[in-house]
C-alpha positions as CSV (number, residue, x, y, z in Angstrom):
1,M,201.5,-96.4,-35.2
2,V,204.9,-95.0,-34.6
3,A,206.6,-91.8,-33.9
4,L,209.5,-90.8,-36.1
5,L,212.7,-91.6,-34.3
6,G,215.2,-90.7,-37.0
7,A,216.6,-92.0,-40.3
8,G,216.2,-95.7,-40.9
9,C,216.7,-98.2,-43.7
10,V,213.5,-99.3,-45.4
11,A,214.0,-99.2,-49.2
12,T,217.5,-100.7,-49.1
13,D,216.6,-103.8,-47.0
14,P,216.4,-107.2,-48.7
15,A,213.0,-108.6,-49.6
16,P,211.5,-111.0,-47.1
17,S,212.3,-114.7,-47.7
18,G,208.7,-115.9,-47.6
19,E,209.8,-118.9,-45.6
20,L,207.2,-120.4,-43.2
21,P,207.8,-122.3,-40.0
22,T,207.9,-126.1,-40.3
23,Y,206.3,-128.3,-37.6
24,P,206.1,-132.1,-37.4
25,A,203.6,-133.8,-39.7
26,G,200.3,-134.0,-38.0
27,A,201.2,-131.6,-35.3
28,M,198.3,-129.8,-33.6
29,L,198.6,-126.0,-33.8
30,R,196.5,-123.5,-32.0
31,V,196.7,-119.8,-31.1
32,P,195.0,-119.0,-27.8
33,A,192.4,-116.2,-27.9
34,E,193.2,-113.0,-26.1
35,W,190.5,-113.7,-23.5
36,E,192.1,-117.0,-22.4
37,P,194.3,-117.0,-19.3
38,Q,197.5,-114.9,-19.6
39,E,200.8,-115.2,-17.9
40,A,201.7,-111.5,-18.5
41,I,201.4,-108.4,-20.6
42,W,204.6,-107.0,-22.3
43,L,205.4,-103.5,-23.5
44,Q,208.3,-101.5,-24.9
45,W,208.6,-98.3,-23.0
46,P,208.6,-95.2,-25.2
47,R,212.0,-93.5,-25.8
48,A,212.6,-89.8,-25.9
49,A,210.9,-89.1,-29.2
50,E,207.7,-90.9,-28.0
51,R,207.7,-89.5,-24.5
52,S,204.3,-88.0,-25.0
53,Y,202.7,-91.5,-24.7
54,E,204.1,-91.9,-21.2
55,P,201.1,-90.6,-19.2
56,A,198.7,-92.9,-20.8
57,L,201.0,-95.9,-20.7
58,A,201.7,-95.3,-17.0
59,R,198.0,-95.5,-16.3
60,V,197.7,-98.6,-18.4
61,V,200.5,-100.4,-16.6
62,A,199.2,-99.3,-13.2
63,T,195.9,-100.9,-14.1
64,I,197.3,-104.1,-15.6
65,V,199.5,-104.9,-12.6
66,R,196.4,-105.1,-10.4
67,Y,195.4,-108.2,-12.5
68,E,198.5,-109.9,-13.9
69,D,202.3,-109.5,-14.2
70,V,203.8,-106.9,-16.5
71,H,207.1,-107.1,-18.4
72,V,208.6,-103.8,-19.7
73,L,211.5,-103.6,-22.2
74,V,213.6,-100.5,-21.9
75,H,216.1,-99.3,-24.4
76,D,218.6,-97.7,-22.0
77,A,219.0,-96.4,-18.5
78,S,217.4,-93.0,-19.4
79,T,214.3,-94.7,-20.6
80,R,214.0,-96.7,-17.4
81,R,214.4,-93.6,-15.2
82,S,211.7,-91.9,-17.2
83,A,209.4,-94.9,-17.0
84,L,209.8,-95.2,-13.2
85,A,209.0,-91.5,-12.8
86,A,205.9,-91.8,-14.9
87,L,204.6,-94.9,-13.1
88,T,204.9,-93.3,-9.7
89,E,204.0,-89.7,-10.5
90,I,201.2,-90.3,-13.1
91,G,200.3,-94.0,-12.7
92,G,200.2,-93.6,-8.9
93,L,202.2,-96.7,-8.2
94,D,204.2,-97.2,-5.0
95,A,207.9,-96.8,-5.9
96,D,208.6,-100.3,-4.6
97,V,205.9,-101.8,-7.0
98,A,207.3,-99.8,-9.9
99,T,210.8,-101.2,-9.3
100,G,209.6,-104.9,-9.0
101,A,207.9,-105.5,-5.6
102,A,204.5,-107.2,-5.7
103,S,201.5,-105.1,-6.1
104,P,198.8,-105.4,-3.3
105,E,197.1,-107.9,-5.6
106,G,200.3,-110.0,-5.8
107,F,201.6,-109.1,-9.3
108,T,204.9,-107.6,-10.4
109,I,206.5,-105.4,-13.0
110,T,209.7,-106.9,-14.4
111,W,212.2,-104.7,-16.3
112,H,214.3,-106.0,-19.2
113,D,217.2,-104.2,-20.8
114,V,216.4,-105.0,-24.5
115,P,217.2,-102.5,-27.2
116,N,214.2,-101.4,-29.2
117,D,213.1,-98.8,-31.6
118,N,209.5,-97.9,-30.7
119,A,206.7,-98.3,-28.2
120,W,204.3,-100.5,-30.4
121,M,205.1,-104.0,-29.2
122,R,201.9,-105.5,-30.6
123,D,203.3,-105.2,-34.1
124,N,206.9,-106.3,-33.7
125,G,206.6,-108.5,-30.7
126,P,206.2,-112.3,-30.7
127,R,203.2,-114.3,-31.8
128,Y,202.6,-117.2,-29.3
129,V,201.5,-120.5,-30.8
130,L,200.8,-123.9,-29.2
131,V,202.3,-126.8,-31.0
132,D,201.1,-130.1,-29.7
133,G,200.3,-128.3,-26.4
134,A,203.8,-126.7,-26.0
135,L,204.2,-123.0,-26.2
136,R,206.5,-121.5,-28.9
137,L,207.1,-118.0,-30.3
138,Q,207.0,-116.9,-33.9
139,N,209.1,-114.0,-35.2
140,W,207.3,-112.6,-38.3
141,A,209.5,-110.2,-40.2
142,F,209.0,-106.6,-39.3
143,D,210.0,-103.6,-41.5
144,A,208.3,-100.7,-39.8
145,W,204.9,-100.9,-41.5
146,G,206.3,-101.1,-45.0
147,G,207.5,-97.6,-44.6
148,G,204.0,-96.3,-44.1
149,F,205.2,-93.9,-41.4
150,G,208.3,-92.8,-43.3
151,R,211.9,-94.0,-43.0
152,V,212.1,-95.1,-39.4
153,P,214.5,-97.6,-37.7
154,F,213.3,-101.1,-37.1
155,R,216.2,-103.5,-36.9
156,Q,216.1,-103.7,-33.0
157,D,212.3,-104.1,-33.1
158,D,212.7,-107.0,-35.6
159,A,214.9,-108.8,-33.1
160,V,212.7,-108.3,-30.0
161,P,210.9,-111.7,-30.3
162,N,214.2,-113.5,-30.2
163,A,215.1,-111.6,-27.0
164,V,211.7,-112.4,-25.4
165,G,212.2,-116.1,-26.3
166,E,215.6,-116.0,-24.6
167,I,214.1,-114.4,-21.5
168,L,211.3,-117.0,-21.3
169,G,213.4,-120.0,-22.4
170,L,211.0,-120.7,-25.2
171,P,211.9,-121.7,-28.8
172,V,211.4,-119.0,-31.5
173,D,210.5,-119.8,-35.1
174,P,211.4,-117.3,-37.7
175,V,208.8,-116.4,-40.4
176,G,210.0,-114.8,-43.6
177,V,206.8,-112.9,-44.2
178,V,206.4,-109.2,-43.2
179,H,203.3,-109.0,-41.1
180,E,202.5,-107.0,-38.0
181,R,200.7,-108.8,-35.1
182,G,198.1,-106.1,-34.9
183,D,196.7,-107.5,-38.2
184,L,196.0,-110.9,-36.7
185,E,192.8,-111.6,-34.8
186,F,192.1,-115.1,-33.5
187,N,189.1,-116.8,-32.0
188,G,191.2,-119.4,-30.2
189,E,189.7,-122.3,-32.2
190,D,189.8,-122.5,-36.0
191,A,189.8,-118.9,-37.4
192,V,191.9,-115.8,-38.0
193,L,190.9,-112.4,-39.4
194,L,193.5,-110.3,-41.2
195,N,193.5,-107.6,-43.8
196,W,194.8,-108.4,-47.3
197,S,195.6,-104.7,-47.7
198,V,198.3,-105.2,-45.0
199,I,199.9,-108.6,-45.8
200,G,199.5,-108.1,-49.5
201,D,201.1,-104.6,-49.5
202,P,203.9,-104.7,-52.1
203,A,206.1,-102.6,-49.8
204,R,205.9,-105.4,-47.2
205,N,205.7,-108.5,-49.3
206,P,206.5,-108.1,-53.0
207,G,204.7,-110.7,-55.1
208,M,202.4,-111.9,-52.3
209,T,199.2,-113.6,-53.5
210,R,196.0,-114.2,-51.6
211,E,196.6,-117.9,-51.9
212,R,200.0,-117.6,-50.4
213,A,198.7,-115.4,-47.6
214,I,196.0,-118.0,-46.7
215,Q,198.6,-120.8,-46.9
216,A,200.8,-118.8,-44.5
217,M,198.0,-118.5,-42.0
218,Q,197.1,-122.2,-42.2
219,T,200.7,-123.4,-42.1
220,S,201.8,-121.1,-39.2
221,F,198.7,-121.2,-37.0
222,G,196.8,-124.4,-37.9
223,V,193.5,-122.4,-38.6
224,E,190.9,-123.7,-41.0
225,R,189.0,-120.4,-41.6
226,V,191.1,-117.5,-42.9
227,V,189.0,-114.4,-43.4
228,L,190.7,-111.9,-45.6
229,L,189.3,-108.4,-45.2
230,E,190.3,-105.7,-47.6
231,G,190.4,-101.9,-47.5
232,V,192.2,-99.0,-45.8
233,P,190.4,-96.5,-43.7
234,M,191.3,-92.9,-44.5
235,G,194.5,-91.8,-42.8
236,D,195.5,-95.3,-41.6
237,A,199.2,-95.6,-42.3
238,T,199.2,-99.2,-41.2
239,R,197.0,-99.9,-44.3
240,G,194.2,-101.2,-42.2
241,H,195.3,-103.3,-39.2
242,V,192.4,-105.6,-38.3
243,D,192.5,-104.5,-34.6
244,G,191.0,-101.2,-35.7
245,I,188.3,-102.8,-37.9
246,A,187.0,-106.2,-36.5
247,R,187.6,-108.0,-33.2
248,F,186.4,-111.4,-31.8
249,V,184.6,-111.1,-28.5
250,D,184.0,-114.9,-28.3
251,A,184.7,-117.8,-30.7
252,D,181.6,-117.2,-32.8
253,T,181.0,-113.4,-32.6
254,V,182.9,-110.5,-34.2
255,V,182.4,-106.8,-33.5
256,V,182.9,-104.6,-36.5
257,A,183.3,-100.9,-36.6
258,D,180.6,-98.7,-38.1
259,C,180.3,-95.1,-39.1
260,S,177.2,-93.1,-37.8
261,Q,175.5,-89.8,-38.2
262,G,177.6,-88.4,-35.4
263,S,181.0,-89.6,-36.7
264,H,183.5,-87.9,-38.9
265,C,183.4,-90.8,-41.3
266,A,180.1,-90.6,-43.2
267,P,177.6,-93.5,-43.4
268,G,178.0,-94.9,-46.9
269,G,181.3,-93.1,-47.4
270,P,184.7,-94.7,-48.2
271,D,185.5,-95.8,-44.6
272,D,182.0,-97.1,-44.0
273,R,182.3,-99.2,-47.1
274,V,185.5,-100.7,-45.7
275,Y,183.7,-101.6,-42.5
276,D,180.5,-102.8,-44.2
277,D,182.6,-105.0,-46.6
278,A,184.4,-106.5,-43.6
279,A,181.1,-107.2,-41.8
280,A,179.8,-109.0,-45.0
281,R,182.9,-111.1,-45.4
282,I,182.9,-112.1,-41.7
283,A,179.2,-113.0,-41.8
284,A,179.8,-115.1,-45.0
285,A,182.5,-117.0,-43.1
286,G,179.8,-118.1,-40.6
287,F,180.3,-115.7,-37.7
288,E,177.7,-113.5,-35.9
289,V,178.5,-109.9,-36.6
290,V,177.8,-107.0,-34.1
291,R,178.4,-103.4,-35.2
292,F,180.1,-100.9,-33.0
293,P,179.2,-97.4,-34.1
294,F,181.4,-94.3,-33.8
295,L,179.1,-92.0,-31.9
296,A,181.1,-88.8,-32.1
297,A,184.0,-87.0,-33.6
298,V,186.7,-85.4,-31.3
299,P,189.1,-82.7,-32.5
300,Y,192.7,-83.1,-31.3
301,R,195.6,-80.9,-32.3
302,D,195.3,-80.6,-36.1
303,A,193.1,-83.7,-36.6
304,V,189.6,-84.9,-36.0
305,F,189.1,-88.5,-34.7
306,D,186.1,-90.7,-34.6
307,T,185.5,-92.2,-31.2
308,D,186.8,-95.6,-32.3
309,Y,187.1,-97.9,-29.3
310,M,188.0,-101.1,-31.3
311,N,191.6,-101.1,-30.2
312,W,190.9,-102.7,-26.8
313,L,193.1,-105.0,-24.8
314,V,191.7,-108.1,-23.0
315,G,193.5,-109.4,-19.9
316,N,192.9,-111.5,-16.8
317,G,189.7,-110.0,-15.4
318,F,189.9,-106.7,-17.3
319,V,189.5,-104.9,-20.5
320,I,191.2,-101.6,-21.3
321,T,190.2,-99.4,-24.3
322,V,191.2,-96.0,-25.7
323,G,189.5,-93.0,-24.2
324,F,188.7,-89.9,-26.3
325,G,187.7,-87.5,-23.5
326,H,184.1,-87.5,-24.8
327,A,182.1,-88.4,-21.7
328,E,179.0,-89.8,-23.5
329,A,180.9,-91.9,-26.0
330,D,183.3,-93.2,-23.4
331,R,180.4,-94.3,-21.2
332,D,178.7,-96.0,-24.1
333,A,182.0,-97.9,-25.0
334,E,182.4,-99.0,-21.4
335,A,178.8,-100.3,-21.3
336,R,179.2,-102.2,-24.6
337,L,182.5,-103.8,-23.5
338,R,180.9,-104.9,-20.2
339,E,178.2,-106.6,-22.2
340,W,180.7,-108.3,-24.5
341,F,183.1,-109.3,-21.8
342,P,181.0,-110.2,-18.7
343,G,182.8,-110.6,-15.5
344,R,185.7,-108.3,-16.5
345,D,186.4,-104.8,-15.2
346,V,186.4,-102.3,-18.0
347,Y,188.6,-99.2,-18.1
348,V,188.5,-96.4,-20.6
349,I,191.9,-94.5,-20.5
350,E,192.3,-91.3,-22.5
351,M,195.3,-91.7,-24.8
352,L,194.8,-89.2,-27.6
353,E,198.6,-88.7,-28.0
354,S,199.0,-92.3,-28.9
355,W,196.0,-92.2,-31.2
356,Y,197.4,-89.2,-32.9
357,A,200.5,-91.2,-33.6
358,G,198.4,-94.1,-35.0
359,G,197.3,-96.5,-32.4
360,G,195.9,-97.4,-29.0
361,V,196.3,-99.7,-26.0
362,H,196.2,-102.9,-28.1
363,C,198.9,-101.6,-30.3
364,H,201.2,-100.8,-27.4
365,T,200.8,-104.2,-25.6
366,N,201.7,-107.9,-26.3
367,D,200.0,-110.6,-24.3
368,Q,201.7,-113.8,-23.3
369,P,199.3,-116.8,-22.8
370,R,199.5,-118.9,-19.7
371,W,200.4,-122.4,-20.7
372,P,202.4,-125.3,-19.3
């Protein structure tokens, strides 16, 4: 989920250290679920090479600021000017709200001059963890998806969690394992879902073992159940981020993608086997599994996309998911999300340009829990 921004350094970078955070013996660790109260949503605004994402992100930000605060990292003055223009012209925000005044609902957009390389803050941004009730950040190593999108720069992205920690005045714990945050799905209690095909990718973590991956999850997050999925859907250059395969909707229920007769991926085909295997592993771990079928296939530019709405974002009182411009499928997705997240407003925002680059609204955003 990245646009090519220029030459970078992937192959010549040193291997990750493998070091894990150390916390006091007996410390209680917990990662809040995405549906728990949030302080804010963070984004990295797209730079010139990713400018085509701006219309969708403008609508996303204009929606979020009705419900909670938004923080936007901008690489330079030109990026900020472009962002402000998009928010007012496309997002429909009042110019004062776009520049920091409170929205009619009482929430604000705060701008931060923080150098960054891409607009996919879910993956390189911080992971928030409660340690004995105190909020801390973790900075897992980031190397631009193990080179899955080519040789793209990532050094500034890798440093973003440190910048966020400084802004918030919170401690940041470095983690010497390469792992994008889009491949972490928590239930807020005792479990995490992730894809072995991502964390075990030799281009990310040479020599990683399943046992070591499980240890990393338990040591870093305090979870008991670590559900390792496996498999890469066709064309997924992330190697199968879990936020496109399986998502918690409550502490005990997981929604898993599913191919259908109307989708581009065939029932019983390679992608469907990835999703069916994920559903089986999750059920074996003791969770209720609900399937979310791809109802249609949508042509866009030189590609055909299944109507895959799994990449949703949950916030304070709302859910936003990717829209595909297919009225029937979009309506079905909205109805399902209303059922799974009762009491929240649901928005389906067309963002095929982002999807063409490899991700959706969840990939672009990074949620900060509300915690003393």
